[in-house]
C-alpha positions in Angstrom: 200.1 320.9 114.0 199.1 321.5 110.5 196.1 323.8 110.0 193.8 321.1 108.6 193.7 317.3 108.3 194.8 315.9 105.0 192.3 314.0 102.8 193.1 310.3 102.2 194.2 311.2 98.6 196.6 314.0 99.9 197.9 311.5 102.5 198.5 308.9 99.8 200.2 311.5 97.6 202.6 312.3 100.4 203.4 308.6 100.9 203.9 308.1 97.2 206.4 311.0 97.1 208.3 309.9 100.2 208.6 306.3 99.3 208.8 306.7 95.6 206.0 304.3 94.8 203.2 304.6 92.3 200.2 306.4 93.7 197.8 303.7 92.4 199.7 301.1 94.5 198.6 302.9 97.7 195.0 301.8 98.4 193.3 301.6 101.7 194.1 297.9 102.0 197.7 298.1 100.7 199.9 296.3 103.2 203.3 298.0 103.8 205.1 294.7 104.5 203.4 292.3 102.1 202.5 294.5 99.2 205.2 297.1 99.3 208.0 294.9 100.8 208.8 297.6 103.4 211.9 296.8 105.5 212.7 298.1 109.0 214.2 301.3 107.6 211.1 302.0 105.5 208.9 301.5 108.6 211.0 304.0 110.5 210.6 306.4 107.6 206.9 306.0 108.0 207.2 307.3 111.6 209.1 310.3 110.1 206.2 311.0 107.7 204.0 311.4 110.8 206.5 313.7 112.4 206.5 315.9 109.3 202.7 316.0 109.7 203.2 317.1 113.3 201.8 313.8 114.6 203.8 311.9 117.2 204.2 308.2 116.7 206.4 306.1 118.9 208.9 303.9 116.8 207.2 300.7 118.0 203.8 302.0 116.9 205.0 302.1 113.3 205.3 298.3 113.3 201.7 298.0 114.5 200.4 299.8 111.4 200.0 297.3 108.6 198.1 299.1 105.9 197.8 302.5 104.3 194.2 302.7 105.7 195.5 302.1 109.2 198.2 304.7 108.8 195.6 307.2 107.6 193.3 306.4 110.5 196.1 306.8 113.0 197.0 310.1 111.4 193.4 311.5 111.4 192.7 310.4 114.9 196.0 312.0 116.2 195.6 315.1 114.1 192.0 315.7 115.3 192.9 315.1 118.9 195.8 317.5 118.7 193.7 320.2 117.1 190.9 320.2 119.7 192.8 321.7 122.6 194.4 324.4 120.4 191.0 325.4 119.1 189.7 325.7 122.7 192.8 327.7 123.7 192.4 330.1 120.9 188.9 331.0 122.0 187.1 329.3 119.2 183.6 328.6 120.4 180.5 327.2 118.6 178.0 329.8 117.5 175.1 330.2 120.0 
């Protein structure tokens, strides 16, 4: 798991690099299928983007994600869920 959760802009930058699309075309409501004309190969690549971020995503889940905002929400939810147990295992405790 990466050390910290990416910001939305950092996430968008990664998508723009991976898919070679203009950064400004990746808004919260940008639809992968309708706005970016993603095909099945591109949707599988989306799953690989999550793997690179150490977030597991079943193949079929990629098809359930429609927009850049939904992709980011999935990423942040999964990344935060994955980081909680490791923080507890490392002995990190809130200050008393």
